[in-house]
C-alpha positions as CSV (number, residue, x, y, z in Angstrom):
1,R,-23.1,6.1,13.0
2,L,-22.0,9.4,11.6
3,G,-24.7,9.6,9.0
4,L,-24.1,12.0,6.1
5,Y,-20.5,13.1,6.3
6,A,-19.8,16.3,4.3
7,V,-16.2,17.0,3.4
8,L,-16.0,20.7,2.7
9,P,-13.4,23.3,1.4
10,D,-13.8,26.2,3.9
11,A,-15.4,27.5,7.0
12,Q,-18.3,29.1,5.1
13,W,-19.3,25.8,3.5
14,V,-18.9,23.9,6.8
15,G,-21.1,26.4,8.6
16,R,-23.7,26.3,5.8
17,M,-24.0,22.5,5.9
18,A,-23.9,22.4,9.7
19,R,-26.9,24.8,9.8
20,A,-28.6,22.6,7.2
21,G,-28.5,19.8,9.8
22,V,-25.7,17.7,8.3
23,P,-24.6,15.6,11.4
24,T,-20.9,15.3,10.5
25,V,-18.7,17.8,8.7
26,Q,-15.0,17.9,7.8
27,L,-12.9,20.9,6.9
28,R,-10.5,19.9,4.1
29,F,-8.7,23.2,3.7
30,K,-5.8,23.2,1.3
31,S,-3.1,25.8,1.8
32,D,0.6,26.0,2.4
33,D,0.1,29.2,4.5
34,A,0.1,28.2,8.1
35,A,-1.5,31.4,9.3
36,A,-4.3,31.1,6.7
37,T,-4.9,27.5,7.8
38,E,-5.0,28.5,11.5
39,R,-7.6,31.3,10.7
40,E,-9.7,28.9,8.7
41,V,-9.7,26.2,11.4
42,H,-10.7,28.7,14.1
43,A,-13.4,30.2,11.8
44,T,-14.7,26.7,11.2
45,V,-15.0,25.9,14.9
46,D,-16.9,29.2,15.3
47,A,-19.1,28.3,12.3
48,V,-20.4,25.1,13.8
49,R,-21.1,26.5,17.3
50,G,-24.7,26.2,18.2
51,T,-25.4,23.4,15.6
52,G,-25.4,19.7,16.4
53,A,-22.7,19.0,13.9
54,L,-19.5,17.0,14.8
55,L,-16.5,18.8,13.2
56,F,-13.4,17.0,12.1
57,I,-10.4,18.9,10.8
58,N,-8.4,17.2,8.0
59,D,-4.7,16.8,8.7
60,H,-4.0,19.9,10.9
61,W,-4.3,18.2,14.3
62,Q,-2.3,20.7,16.4
63,T,-4.4,23.5,15.1
64,A,-7.5,21.4,15.7
65,I,-6.5,21.0,19.3
66,A,-5.8,24.7,19.8
67,A,-9.1,25.7,18.2
68,G,-11.2,23.2,20.2
69,A,-12.5,21.1,17.3
70,Y,-14.4,17.9,18.0
71,G,-12.0,15.7,16.0
72,V,-9.3,15.3,13.5
73,H,-9.1,13.2,10.3
74,L,-5.8,11.7,9.2
75,G,-4.8,9.9,6.0
76,Q,-2.4,7.0,6.2
77,E,0.7,9.1,5.4
78,D,-0.2,11.6,8.2
79,L,-0.8,8.7,10.5
80,D,2.6,7.1,9.7
81,A,4.2,10.5,10.3
82,L,2.9,10.6,13.9
83,A,5.1,9.4,16.8
84,P,3.2,7.4,19.5
85,E,3.4,10.4,21.9
86,Q,1.7,12.6,19.3
87,V,-1.2,10.1,19.0
88,Q,-1.4,10.2,22.8
89,Q,-1.4,14.0,22.6
90,I,-4.5,13.9,20.3
91,R,-6.2,11.5,22.8
92,D,-5.2,13.6,25.8
93,A,-6.7,16.6,24.2
94,G,-10.0,14.7,23.9
95,L,-10.1,14.9,20.1
96,R,-11.8,12.1,18.2
97,L,-9.6,10.5,15.5
98,G,-10.8,9.4,12.1
99,V,-8.5,7.5,9.7
100,S,-8.6,6.9,5.9
101,T,-8.0,3.4,4.7
102,H,-7.6,1.8,1.2
103,G,-7.5,-1.9,1.9
104,Y,-6.7,-4.5,4.5
105,A,-3.1,-3.5,5.4
106,E,-4.2,0.0,6.1
107,M,-7.1,-1.2,8.2
108,V,-4.7,-3.1,10.4
109,R,-2.6,0.0,10.7
110,A,-5.7,2.1,11.6
111,D,-6.9,-0.5,14.1
112,A,-3.6,-0.1,16.0
113,V,-4.5,3.4,17.0
114,S,-8.1,2.5,18.0
115,P,-9.7,5.4,15.9
116,S,-13.1,6.8,16.5
117,Y,-14.1,5.8,13.0
118,I,-12.6,4.2,9.9
119,A,-13.2,5.7,6.4
120,M,-13.0,3.1,3.6
121,G,-12.5,3.9,-0.1
122,A,-12.4,4.9,-2.7
123,V,-15.6,3.0,-3.3
124,Y,-15.8,4.2,-6.9
125,P,-13.4,6.1,-9.2
126,T,-13.2,9.7,-8.2
127,T,-11.8,12.7,-10.1
128,L,-11.2,14.8,-7.0
129,K,-7.7,13.6,-6.4
130,K,-5.2,11.3,-8.0
131,M,-6.1,7.8,-7.2
132,A,-3.2,6.0,-5.5
133,T,-5.2,2.8,-5.2
134,A,-7.8,1.0,-7.4
135,P,-11.5,1.7,-6.5
136,Q,-12.6,-0.9,-3.9
137,G,-16.1,-1.5,-5.2
138,V,-19.2,-2.4,-3.1
139,A,-18.5,-6.1,-2.7
140,R,-15.1,-5.4,-1.0
141,L,-16.7,-2.6,1.0
142,A,-19.2,-5.0,2.3
143,A,-16.4,-7.4,3.4
144,Y,-14.6,-4.6,5.1
145,A,-17.8,-3.5,6.8
146,R,-18.2,-7.0,8.3
147,L,-14.6,-7.1,9.4
148,L,-14.7,-3.7,11.1
149,R,-18.1,-3.8,12.5
150,G,-16.7,-2.8,15.9
151,Y,-16.0,0.7,14.5
152,P,-18.2,3.4,13.0
153,Q,-17.6,3.2,9.3
154,V,-17.6,5.8,6.5
155,G,-17.7,4.9,2.8
156,I,-16.1,7.5,0.6
157,G,-15.2,8.1,-3.0
158,G,-17.3,8.7,-6.1
159,I,-20.6,8.1,-4.3
160,D,-23.6,9.8,-5.9
161,A,-27.3,9.7,-5.3
162,V,-27.7,6.7,-7.7
163,R,-25.0,4.7,-6.0
164,L,-26.0,5.6,-2.5
165,P,-28.5,2.7,-1.9
166,E,-25.9,0.0,-2.8
167,V,-23.3,1.6,-0.6
168,L,-25.6,1.7,2.4
169,A,-26.6,-1.9,1.7
170,T,-23.0,-2.9,2.6
171,G,-23.7,-2.0,6.2
172,V,-21.6,1.1,6.5
173,G,-23.5,3.6,8.7
174,S,-22.1,6.7,7.1
175,V,-21.3,8.1,3.6
176,A,-18.9,10.9,2.9
177,V,-19.5,13.3,0.1
178,V,-17.7,16.2,-1.4
179,R,-18.9,17.1,-4.9
180,A,-22.5,15.9,-4.3
181,L,-23.1,18.8,-2.0
182,V,-20.6,21.5,-3.2
183,A,-21.6,21.1,-6.8
184,A,-25.4,20.8,-6.2
185,E,-27.8,23.5,-7.4
186,D,-29.4,23.4,-4.0
187,P,-27.0,22.0,-1.4
188,E,-29.4,22.2,1.5
189,A,-32.2,20.3,-0.4
190,T,-29.6,17.8,-1.6
191,A,-28.3,17.3,2.0
192,A,-31.9,16.7,3.2
193,Q,-32.5,14.0,0.5
194,W,-29.2,12.2,1.4
195,M,-29.9,12.4,5.1
196,A,-33.4,10.9,4.6
197,S,-32.0,8.1,2.4
198,I,-29.4,7.3,5.0
199,A,-31.9,7.4,7.9
200,A,-34.2,5.0,6.0
201,A,-31.4,2.5,5.3
202,T,-29.7,2.4,8.8
């Protein structure tokens, strides 16, 4: 169970939430500049040092290996772009692999690479990125959670404090948030409240 899973835009945010005790953090750094990405990934690995946080890097798996990150998170398109020997390279480097899914077919695809966890969403509509698939809803999330109970599971997409209890009731052990922390007036206090809710439900 990965607990509260914070998806964050840069090294500064990742370090801040790791120091606040968030157990799982992901760097989702958007840039076409390879050098900037490399700097940010290395800075993020430095930022979590000395905390208990598990750091996943979104997309940039080669850089994640070079920087010594804990894991890498891949979307379906990124996963499809990997050759089997590249998946093996990730494994050989000791990186944990998390995979996004949006329905049964993608779960089968994810299962084929035996990931460290499976993220399932979007649970609710989200404005953060263009939705390629319809929101899954909690009933479907509960069915997925039963099907994939051999894996650590992360619910993601449009989850707020009000919706959190019904998401946790599906049996997923972890909930990923972006806006709920980054847009909060007091991100540390918000993280503490979410972590308490998750601990109480799991």
